[in-house]
N, C-alpha and C positions, 0 to 999 in steps of 0.2 A: 544444508538447505540453501537454496538460491532465492534471495529477496530482491525485488526490483522496487526502487523508490522513484516516483515520477512527481517532481515538484519544480516549478519555475524559479524558486528561490534557492540559489546555491548554498546559502547558509543552512537551510533546512536539510537539504540532501547531505551536506557534510556532517551535520549534527546526527542525523539518523545513521549515517555510515559508521560514525564513531560508536554510537550506542549499539548498533546491531553487530558490529565487528566483535564485540565482547561476547557474543553468543556463538562464535565460530561459524557464523553463516557467511556465505558469499554474498556481498551486497553490491548490486549494480545500481547506478543512478543515472538519470537523464533529467534535463531541465526544460523539456517541451513535450507536449502531448503526442505530436507526430513521432518524435524519437521514441517515446514510450511504446506506442503501438508497434513500431518497427522492431524494437528490442524484445518485446514479448514474442514476436514471430521467430526471431533468431535464437533467443536464449531459453525460452520456455521456463520462466521462473516458477518457483513453487508458491510464492505469495507476492502480491503486488500492493504497494502502499501508494495511494494516489491522492493528490491535491485537487480541489475543485476549481479554484480561481487561477486560471492560466490564460495567457494571451493566445490568440490564433485558434486554439482548440480547447474548449472547456473540459474539465475533468469528467463531466457527464457524458460528453461526446466521446472522450477517450475510453471511458468505461463501456459504453455501448459498442464501440468498434472492437475492443478487445473481446467482448462477449460473442462476437460473430465467429471467433475461431478458437477461443480458449476458455477453459473452465477453472483456471487458477483462481484461488480466492483473492478477492479485491477488498482492501480496507480503504475507505475514504478517510483521510486525515485532513480536516479542514478547520480553519479559524471561524467558520460560519456555524453558529449554533441556531439553526432554523428548522423547525419540524417539517416544513414543506420541502426543504432541500434534502432532508434525510429521506423522506418518502420518494422524491424524484431520483435520488442516488440509488436507493434499493431497487426501484423500478427499472433503472438503467442497467442493473446487473451487479451492483456492489453487494458484497456479503456482510459488510459491517460499516459502521460510521462512528468515528471518534472525533472529538473536538480538541484542537490545539489550544493550549499546551496539554499534553497527556503525560502522566507519569510513566517512566520507562517500564515499570513492572506491569502496569495496566496494558500497555501496548504489547509487551511480550506475551501476556496471558491471552489477549485477543488473537494474536498470531497463532499461538499454540492451539487454541480452541478451533480456529478455522482449519489448521493443518490436520487436527484429529478428525474433524468432520469430512475433510477431503481425502482421508486415508493416505496422507503423505507421511511416511515413517521417518520424519526428521524433526522431532520437537526440539526447540531451542531453549537454552537455559541461561539465565542471567541472575547473578547474585544481587539481590535488591536490598539496600539498606533503607527501610522505610519506617 
């Protein structure tokens, strides 16, 4: 499975790369919204993990632009726990919204749920010690 992480914080993209690499997924990362839109066009990821607070192009705008040409499941992963932002994110085309920090097992479960619903036949597995 190919997972794209779009977050302006390199520490977050590195952390998610390490976590998701344990699932045998191919993990692509970018640190700007524009790069994210471009890489979705080029690589056609199976799942997109997207931050909201980014300079130049917000995650909401990135989400809406991706939805113009892709149906890949999008998970918003944000530090903002605001019901209004959840609504705006889902209305912009996101499929799910999780608040940072999220336990790795929860993130994997949400990815697998979206993959199942999108009929992508590549569930990922992570041994979680919880």
